VMD Tcl script that draws the C-alpha trace (Angstrom):
set ca {
  {0.03 0.03 -0.16}
  {1.52 3.57 -1.07}
  {1.20 6.38 1.51}
  {-0.76 8.12 -1.78}
  {-3.86 5.41 -0.97}
  {-3.46 5.50 2.93}
  {-5.83 8.41 3.51}
  {-8.75 6.85 1.27}
  {-8.35 3.41 3.32}
  {-8.31 5.44 6.78}
  {-11.94 7.08 6.08}
  {-13.11 3.78 4.64}
  {-15.88 2.72 7.17}
  {-13.83 -0.66 7.06}
  {-11.03 1.17 9.05}
  {-13.73 3.01 11.80}
  {-13.44 0.71 14.51}
  {-9.54 0.64 14.20}
  {-7.47 3.21 12.10}
  {-4.41 3.28 14.57}
  {-2.26 0.60 12.61}
  {-3.02 2.86 9.27}
  {-2.40 5.74 11.11}
  {1.64 3.90 12.17}
  {2.04 3.62 8.01}
  {1.00 6.75 7.40}
  {3.40 8.06 9.70}
  {6.42 6.78 7.67}
  {5.64 9.43 5.18}
  {5.16 12.54 7.62}
  {3.84 14.76 4.97}
  {2.31 12.41 1.84}
  {0.60 13.79 -0.76}
  {-2.80 11.80 -1.71}
  {-4.08 10.86 -5.05}
  {-6.48 13.59 -5.01}
  {-4.07 16.25 -4.48}
  {-4.19 16.20 -0.38}
  {-1.40 16.39 1.34}
  {-1.99 14.15 4.86}
  {0.27 15.64 7.64}
  {0.88 12.71 10.34}
  {3.24 12.88 12.41}
  {3.04 15.21 15.78}
  {5.86 18.01 15.45}
  {4.73 18.64 11.84}
  {0.96 19.03 12.70}
  {1.97 21.05 15.82}
  {3.71 23.46 13.68}
  {0.90 23.70 11.26}
  {-1.87 24.68 13.78}
  {0.24 27.49 14.50}
  {1.08 28.69 11.17}
  {-0.62 31.75 9.51}
  {-0.35 30.45 6.01}
  {-2.42 27.49 6.79}
  {-6.16 28.77 6.21}
  {-9.50 27.26 7.32}
  {-11.46 29.64 5.55}
  {-13.38 27.42 2.96}
  {-13.48 30.61 0.56}
  {-9.71 29.93 0.19}
  {-10.26 26.34 -0.86}
  {-10.16 25.00 -4.41}
  {-13.55 22.60 -4.98}
  {-13.01 18.80 -5.11}
  {-14.68 17.59 -7.73}
  {-18.68 17.50 -7.49}
  {-18.78 20.99 -5.59}
  {-18.30 23.78 -7.92}
  {-22.23 23.41 -8.99}
  {-22.68 23.51 -4.74}
  {-20.23 27.04 -4.92}
  {-22.74 28.65 -7.64}
  {-25.80 27.67 -5.89}
  {-27.21 29.87 -2.36}
  {-24.59 29.22 0.17}
  {-27.15 29.55 2.91}
  {-25.16 30.76 6.60}
  {-21.51 32.03 6.47}
  {-18.85 30.39 7.69}
  {-18.74 30.44 11.65}
  {-15.51 31.69 13.39}
  {-14.08 28.26 13.30}
  {-13.92 28.12 9.41}
  {-12.46 31.65 9.32}
  {-9.08 33.41 9.59}
  {-7.66 36.42 11.19}
  {-9.07 39.36 11.43}
  {-12.68 38.14 11.42}
  {-11.74 34.79 13.32}
  {-10.07 36.75 16.48}
  {-12.96 39.56 16.71}
  {-15.84 36.95 16.56}
  {-13.73 34.14 19.03}
  {-13.04 37.17 21.46}
  {-16.82 38.32 21.83}
  {-18.32 34.51 21.84}
  {-15.43 33.86 24.58}
  {-16.84 36.91 27.17}
  {-19.60 35.09 28.26}
  {-18.31 31.92 28.59}
  {-15.04 32.07 30.39}
  {-11.98 33.92 30.97}
  {-11.49 37.22 31.26}
  {-14.93 38.39 31.79}
  {-16.68 35.33 32.82}
  {-14.23 33.70 34.73}
  {-16.00 31.15 37.11}
  {-19.24 30.19 34.55}
  {-17.19 26.61 33.62}
  {-16.39 25.62 37.13}
  {-19.09 26.86 38.63}
  {-21.63 24.38 36.70}
  {-19.76 21.37 38.52}
  {-22.66 21.08 40.75}
  {-25.23 21.02 37.96}
  {-22.69 18.35 35.62}
  {-23.18 16.20 38.87}
  {-26.97 16.37 39.17}
  {-27.46 15.87 35.52}
  {-25.38 12.54 35.88}
  {-26.85 10.94 38.70}
  {-30.29 11.79 37.38}
  {-29.60 10.02 34.15}
  {-27.83 6.81 36.25}
  {-30.51 6.87 38.75}
  {-32.67 5.99 35.36}
  {-30.48 2.58 34.77}
  {-31.04 1.13 38.33}
  {-33.42 -1.05 37.38}
  {-32.06 -2.42 34.15}
  {-29.42 -4.81 33.37}
  {-28.09 -3.09 30.40}
  {-27.85 0.26 28.76}
  {-26.59 1.50 25.49}
  {-24.10 4.17 26.88}
  {-24.48 6.60 24.07}
  {-28.40 6.30 24.03}
  {-28.99 6.38 27.51}
  {-26.20 8.37 29.02}
  {-23.59 10.16 26.40}
  {-25.68 11.90 24.31}
  {-28.07 12.98 26.74}
  {-25.76 14.82 29.11}
  {-23.85 17.34 27.00}
  {-27.25 18.05 25.18}
  {-28.74 18.86 28.52}
  {-25.34 20.77 29.61}
  {-25.33 22.87 25.91}
  {-29.12 23.62 26.19}
  {-28.93 25.21 29.87}
  {-25.69 27.17 28.82}
  {-27.15 28.59 25.88}
  {-30.61 28.61 27.26}
  {-32.33 26.28 24.32}
  {-35.12 24.57 25.58}
  {-33.94 21.05 26.11}
  {-37.65 19.95 24.95}
  {-36.92 21.07 21.23}
  {-34.16 18.35 21.14}
  {-36.04 16.47 18.92}
  {-35.65 19.26 16.65}
  {-32.23 20.10 16.43}
  {-31.09 16.82 16.57}
  {-31.86 15.78 12.97}
  {-30.31 19.48 12.04}
  {-27.17 18.34 14.15}
  {-26.89 14.70 12.55}
  {-26.99 16.61 9.08}
  {-24.66 18.95 9.32}
  {-21.82 16.34 10.90}
  {-22.73 14.46 8.36}
  {-21.40 17.64 6.14}
  {-17.78 16.83 7.86}
  {-17.62 13.42 6.55}
  {-14.99 13.40 3.39}
  {-15.72 9.58 2.99}
  {-17.30 7.89 -0.18}
  {-19.91 5.39 1.61}
  {-23.74 6.14 1.17}
  {-24.52 9.42 -0.97}
  {-21.82 11.20 -2.56}
  {-19.90 14.41 -0.82}
  {-22.06 17.25 -3.19}
  {-25.22 15.74 -1.54}
  {-23.88 15.86 2.03}
  {-22.84 19.10 1.43}
  {-26.23 20.32 0.46}
  {-27.87 18.74 3.20}
  {-25.70 20.30 5.56}
  {-26.22 23.24 4.30}
  {-29.95 23.45 4.43}
  {-29.88 21.59 8.21}
  {-27.57 24.61 9.08}
  {-30.25 27.09 7.44}
  {-33.35 25.50 9.45}
  {-31.48 25.56 12.95}
  {-30.42 28.93 12.49}
  {-34.02 30.18 11.70}
  {-35.03 28.27 14.88}
  {-31.91 29.81 17.38}
  {-32.77 33.21 15.40}
  {-36.65 33.12 17.13}
  {-34.83 32.05 20.79}
  {-32.35 34.97 20.13}
  {-34.95 37.43 19.37}
  {-36.73 35.98 22.32}
  {-33.78 36.52 24.63}
  {-33.67 40.24 23.24}
  {-37.03 41.07 24.66}
  {-36.82 39.50 27.97}
  {-33.00 38.27 29.17}
  {-31.83 35.48 31.09}
  {-28.58 34.52 32.70}
  {-27.93 32.28 29.59}
  {-25.14 32.51 26.90}
  {-27.81 33.56 24.43}
  {-29.16 36.61 26.13}
  {-25.39 37.53 27.15}
  {-24.57 37.48 23.03}
  {-27.58 39.41 21.97}
  {-27.32 42.06 24.76}
  {-23.26 42.28 22.98}
  {-21.02 44.99 24.55}
  {-21.62 47.95 23.37}
  {-22.11 49.41 19.68}
  {-18.53 48.53 18.74}
  {-18.59 45.11 19.99}
  {-21.65 43.47 19.14}
  {-21.71 40.72 16.72}
  {-24.39 41.16 13.81}
  {-27.64 39.42 13.91}
  {-26.22 37.17 11.21}
  {-22.76 36.94 13.29}
  {-25.14 35.89 16.22}
  {-27.06 33.32 14.45}
  {-23.94 31.72 13.05}
  {-21.91 31.84 16.29}
  {-25.21 30.20 17.94}
  {-25.29 27.47 15.31}
  {-21.66 26.13 16.14}
  {-22.08 26.65 19.86}
  {-25.17 24.04 19.88}
  {-23.50 21.88 17.79}
  {-20.13 21.67 19.03}
  {-21.05 21.89 22.49}
  {-22.16 18.26 22.07}
  {-21.36 16.33 19.57}
  {-17.49 16.08 20.17}
  {-18.41 15.38 24.04}
  {-20.67 12.67 23.30}
  {-17.66 10.42 21.51}
  {-15.45 11.73 24.26}
  {-17.61 10.19 27.05}
  {-18.32 7.14 24.72}
  {-14.46 6.37 24.01}
  {-13.53 6.79 27.34}
  {-15.87 4.35 28.58}
  {-14.70 1.81 26.29}
  {-11.35 2.41 26.75}
  {-11.95 1.77 30.70}
  {-13.86 -1.39 29.97}
  {-11.11 -2.51 27.93}
  {-8.69 -1.59 30.43}
  {-10.24 -2.95 33.81}
  {-7.25 -1.97 36.01}
  {-8.01 1.66 35.47}
  {-11.67 1.68 35.66}
  {-10.85 -0.02 38.80}
  {-8.33 2.27 40.04}
  {-10.74 5.37 38.86}
  {-13.50 4.09 40.94}
  {-11.01 3.76 43.99}
  {-9.12 7.13 42.84}
  {-11.71 9.77 41.85}
  {-8.72 12.24 41.91}
  {-7.25 9.89 38.60}
  {-10.17 11.59 36.29}
  {-8.03 14.39 35.19}
  {-5.54 12.77 34.31}
  {-7.34 9.84 32.72}
  {-9.53 12.48 30.45}
  {-6.25 13.91 29.67}
  {-4.95 10.55 28.25}
  {-8.35 9.60 26.34}
  {-8.06 12.81 24.65}
  {-4.53 11.48 23.67}
  {-5.63 7.74 23.05}
  {-8.72 8.20 21.76}
  {-9.41 11.42 20.60}
  {-13.22 12.21 19.29}
  {-11.81 14.64 16.58}
  {-9.92 12.44 14.69}
  {-8.59 14.66 11.97}
  {-8.92 18.27 10.39}
  {-9.44 17.99 6.50}
  {-10.42 21.02 5.67}
  {-7.23 23.48 5.62}
  {-5.44 25.06 2.49}
  {-2.07 26.60 2.05}
  {-1.90 30.43 1.62}
  {1.68 29.91 0.53}
  {4.44 27.37 -0.71}
  {5.30 25.53 2.95}
  {8.23 23.50 4.02}
  {7.29 21.16 6.46}
  {9.14 17.87 6.86}
  {11.15 17.70 4.13}
  {8.11 18.77 1.79}
  {6.98 21.76 0.26}
  {3.15 22.00 -0.15}
  {2.08 24.18 -2.46}
  {0.11 27.25 -2.53}
  {-3.73 26.53 -2.94}
  {-3.20 22.66 -2.07}
  {-5.78 21.38 0.34}
  {-4.15 20.13 3.67}
  {-5.31 17.48 6.30}
  {-3.98 17.42 9.81}
  {-4.46 13.58 11.16}
  {-4.79 14.75 15.12}
  {-5.24 11.12 16.18}
  {-1.88 10.09 14.19}
  {0.22 12.62 15.91}
  {-1.39 11.47 19.32}
  {0.24 8.31 18.54}
  {3.87 9.71 17.36}
  {6.25 7.52 19.06}
  {8.77 10.46 18.49}
  {6.50 12.32 20.84}
  {5.03 10.02 23.24}
  {6.63 6.70 24.58}
  {4.90 3.65 24.17}
  {2.04 5.54 22.42}
  {-0.30 2.65 21.84}
  {-0.55 2.03 25.59}
  {-3.07 3.57 27.75}
  {-1.90 4.85 30.61}
  {-3.76 7.19 32.92}
  {-0.79 8.64 34.81}
  {1.14 9.77 31.89}
  {2.90 12.90 32.27}
  {4.08 15.93 29.80}
  {0.64 14.87 28.00}
  {0.77 17.85 25.38}
  {-1.65 16.12 22.97}
  {-3.39 17.41 20.11}
  {-6.84 16.44 21.40}
  {-8.33 19.81 21.45}
  {-6.40 20.94 18.49}
  {-3.86 24.13 18.96}
  {-2.77 27.63 17.83}
  {-5.84 30.23 17.44}
  {-8.75 27.47 16.63}
  {-7.95 25.43 20.12}
  {-11.15 24.14 20.90}
  {-13.29 26.78 22.25}
  {-15.05 24.52 24.84}
  {-12.38 22.41 26.10}
  {-12.53 23.69 29.75}
  {-16.35 22.30 29.47}
  {-15.62 19.10 27.83}
  {-13.09 18.08 30.24}
  {-15.19 18.56 33.43}
  {-18.05 16.98 31.41}
  {-15.67 14.05 30.98}
  {-14.21 13.63 34.09}
  {-17.64 13.82 36.05}
  {-19.42 11.82 33.95}
  {-16.52 9.20 33.93}
  {-15.81 9.17 37.45}
  {-19.43 8.31 38.35}
  {-20.26 5.76 35.92}
  {-17.08 3.79 37.28}
  {-18.11 4.47 40.87}
  {-21.91 3.54 40.24}
  {-22.39 0.69 37.24}
  {-21.37 -2.66 39.55}
  {-19.65 -5.06 37.16}
  {-20.25 -3.14 33.73}
  {-19.09 -5.28 30.76}
  {-19.06 -4.88 27.14}
  {-21.63 -6.91 25.56}
  {-20.25 -6.26 21.73}
  {-16.55 -5.21 20.97}
  {-16.06 -3.81 18.98}
  {-19.28 -1.73 19.27}
  {-20.83 -0.50 15.69}
  {-19.06 2.88 14.93}
  {-20.60 6.12 13.71}
  {-19.68 6.00 9.97}
  {-18.25 9.47 9.97}
  {-13.85 9.52 10.09}
  {-13.56 12.92 11.63}
  {-15.91 12.64 14.73}
  {-15.23 9.01 15.37}
  {-16.92 7.25 18.21}
  {-19.37 4.11 18.51}
  {-22.87 4.88 17.17}
  {-23.84 2.71 20.09}
  {-22.45 1.18 23.35}
  {-24.16 -2.10 24.80}
  {-22.78 -2.30 28.31}
  {-24.43 -4.73 30.95}
  {-23.93 -4.38 34.91}
  {-25.24 -6.16 37.52}
  {-26.94 -3.01 39.39}
  {-26.14 0.42 40.57}
  {-24.28 2.12 43.62}
  {-26.96 4.23 45.44}
}
mol new
graphics top color blue
foreach p $ca { graphics top sphere $p radius 0.5 }
foreach p [lrange $ca 0 end-1] q [lrange $ca 1 end] { graphics top cylinder $p $q radius 0.2 }
display resetview
């Protein structure tokens, strides 16, 4: 197998349960041009450098469309890109405004003050399993928990979850670069339609918050910080769409991948049950070992970039394979071993540079609380199916279902 075909193999669903042997092959050529012209970057230091390189653009307007996308670009594009898909200075302004009601420096304790609410949500979900002998960790826990969290944080009515769940599925599917099922063009169109529908829904909520503000983030974002520090109405809707989707989709994978990993490593599960303080380094190791975001497929070189002994030409599409970098033996000793006590764990699980994950503090806290309580309260949990069925998306990789049997719940 040549390095030019490996990325296609990695995105194929057949590799979803265990892409790591393919990542190891990909690292033999740290920067490898694929058959379709994509440059795949797979080693830690090269990825870390590009995450901080202003010559690598996240803006889709700088990307040359692939086959099948040209006609989409000629159609109405719907909502513009969120700040996640923008470059400075647009990115910096919008991210700064979005950060103010979420964390430092303006809202220092918003995330840390949520710990009690998170614990109550987790306890309630586990209480619902007490009379059962088996549960799907995804459907019964890892999905509803982050959804409740992001709804409370933003001020989105939780009873509307059924509506935005459908839109979220379509939007996330639009990130899938694979070839399974409908083609990329159809997925992109469906994602655009879903973003528009979700945007209209959130626009209505934002208008409600303008008339009757509360203590949620939508109210704070709608209020702004003076005429010169305010998002436009369209920017506000686009940011709200991003926060709602990103605020739960990746955390579902983090918790599910975490529980799967713990069940495959019973010593680590036992340690977490006996040492709750282990949750902090354990979640960091999960972010390295089984990151919920496996790769960043939509970057574009704004100039010729020399990296890893290869020149990536201006205009070329670049994929940063984060999960491969997290298993790079040049950076992490014994990288294929799950080690909750690993030190110096500067992983790529939340990306890096100006696009470092906006919600990283909240995702960390959610995973720490969730996994600690699952380890403490489920009696003799065990996998029903290994490997479990996975989501089709190779970007946001995680089990679609995780059936687990157990012998009751500790009060």
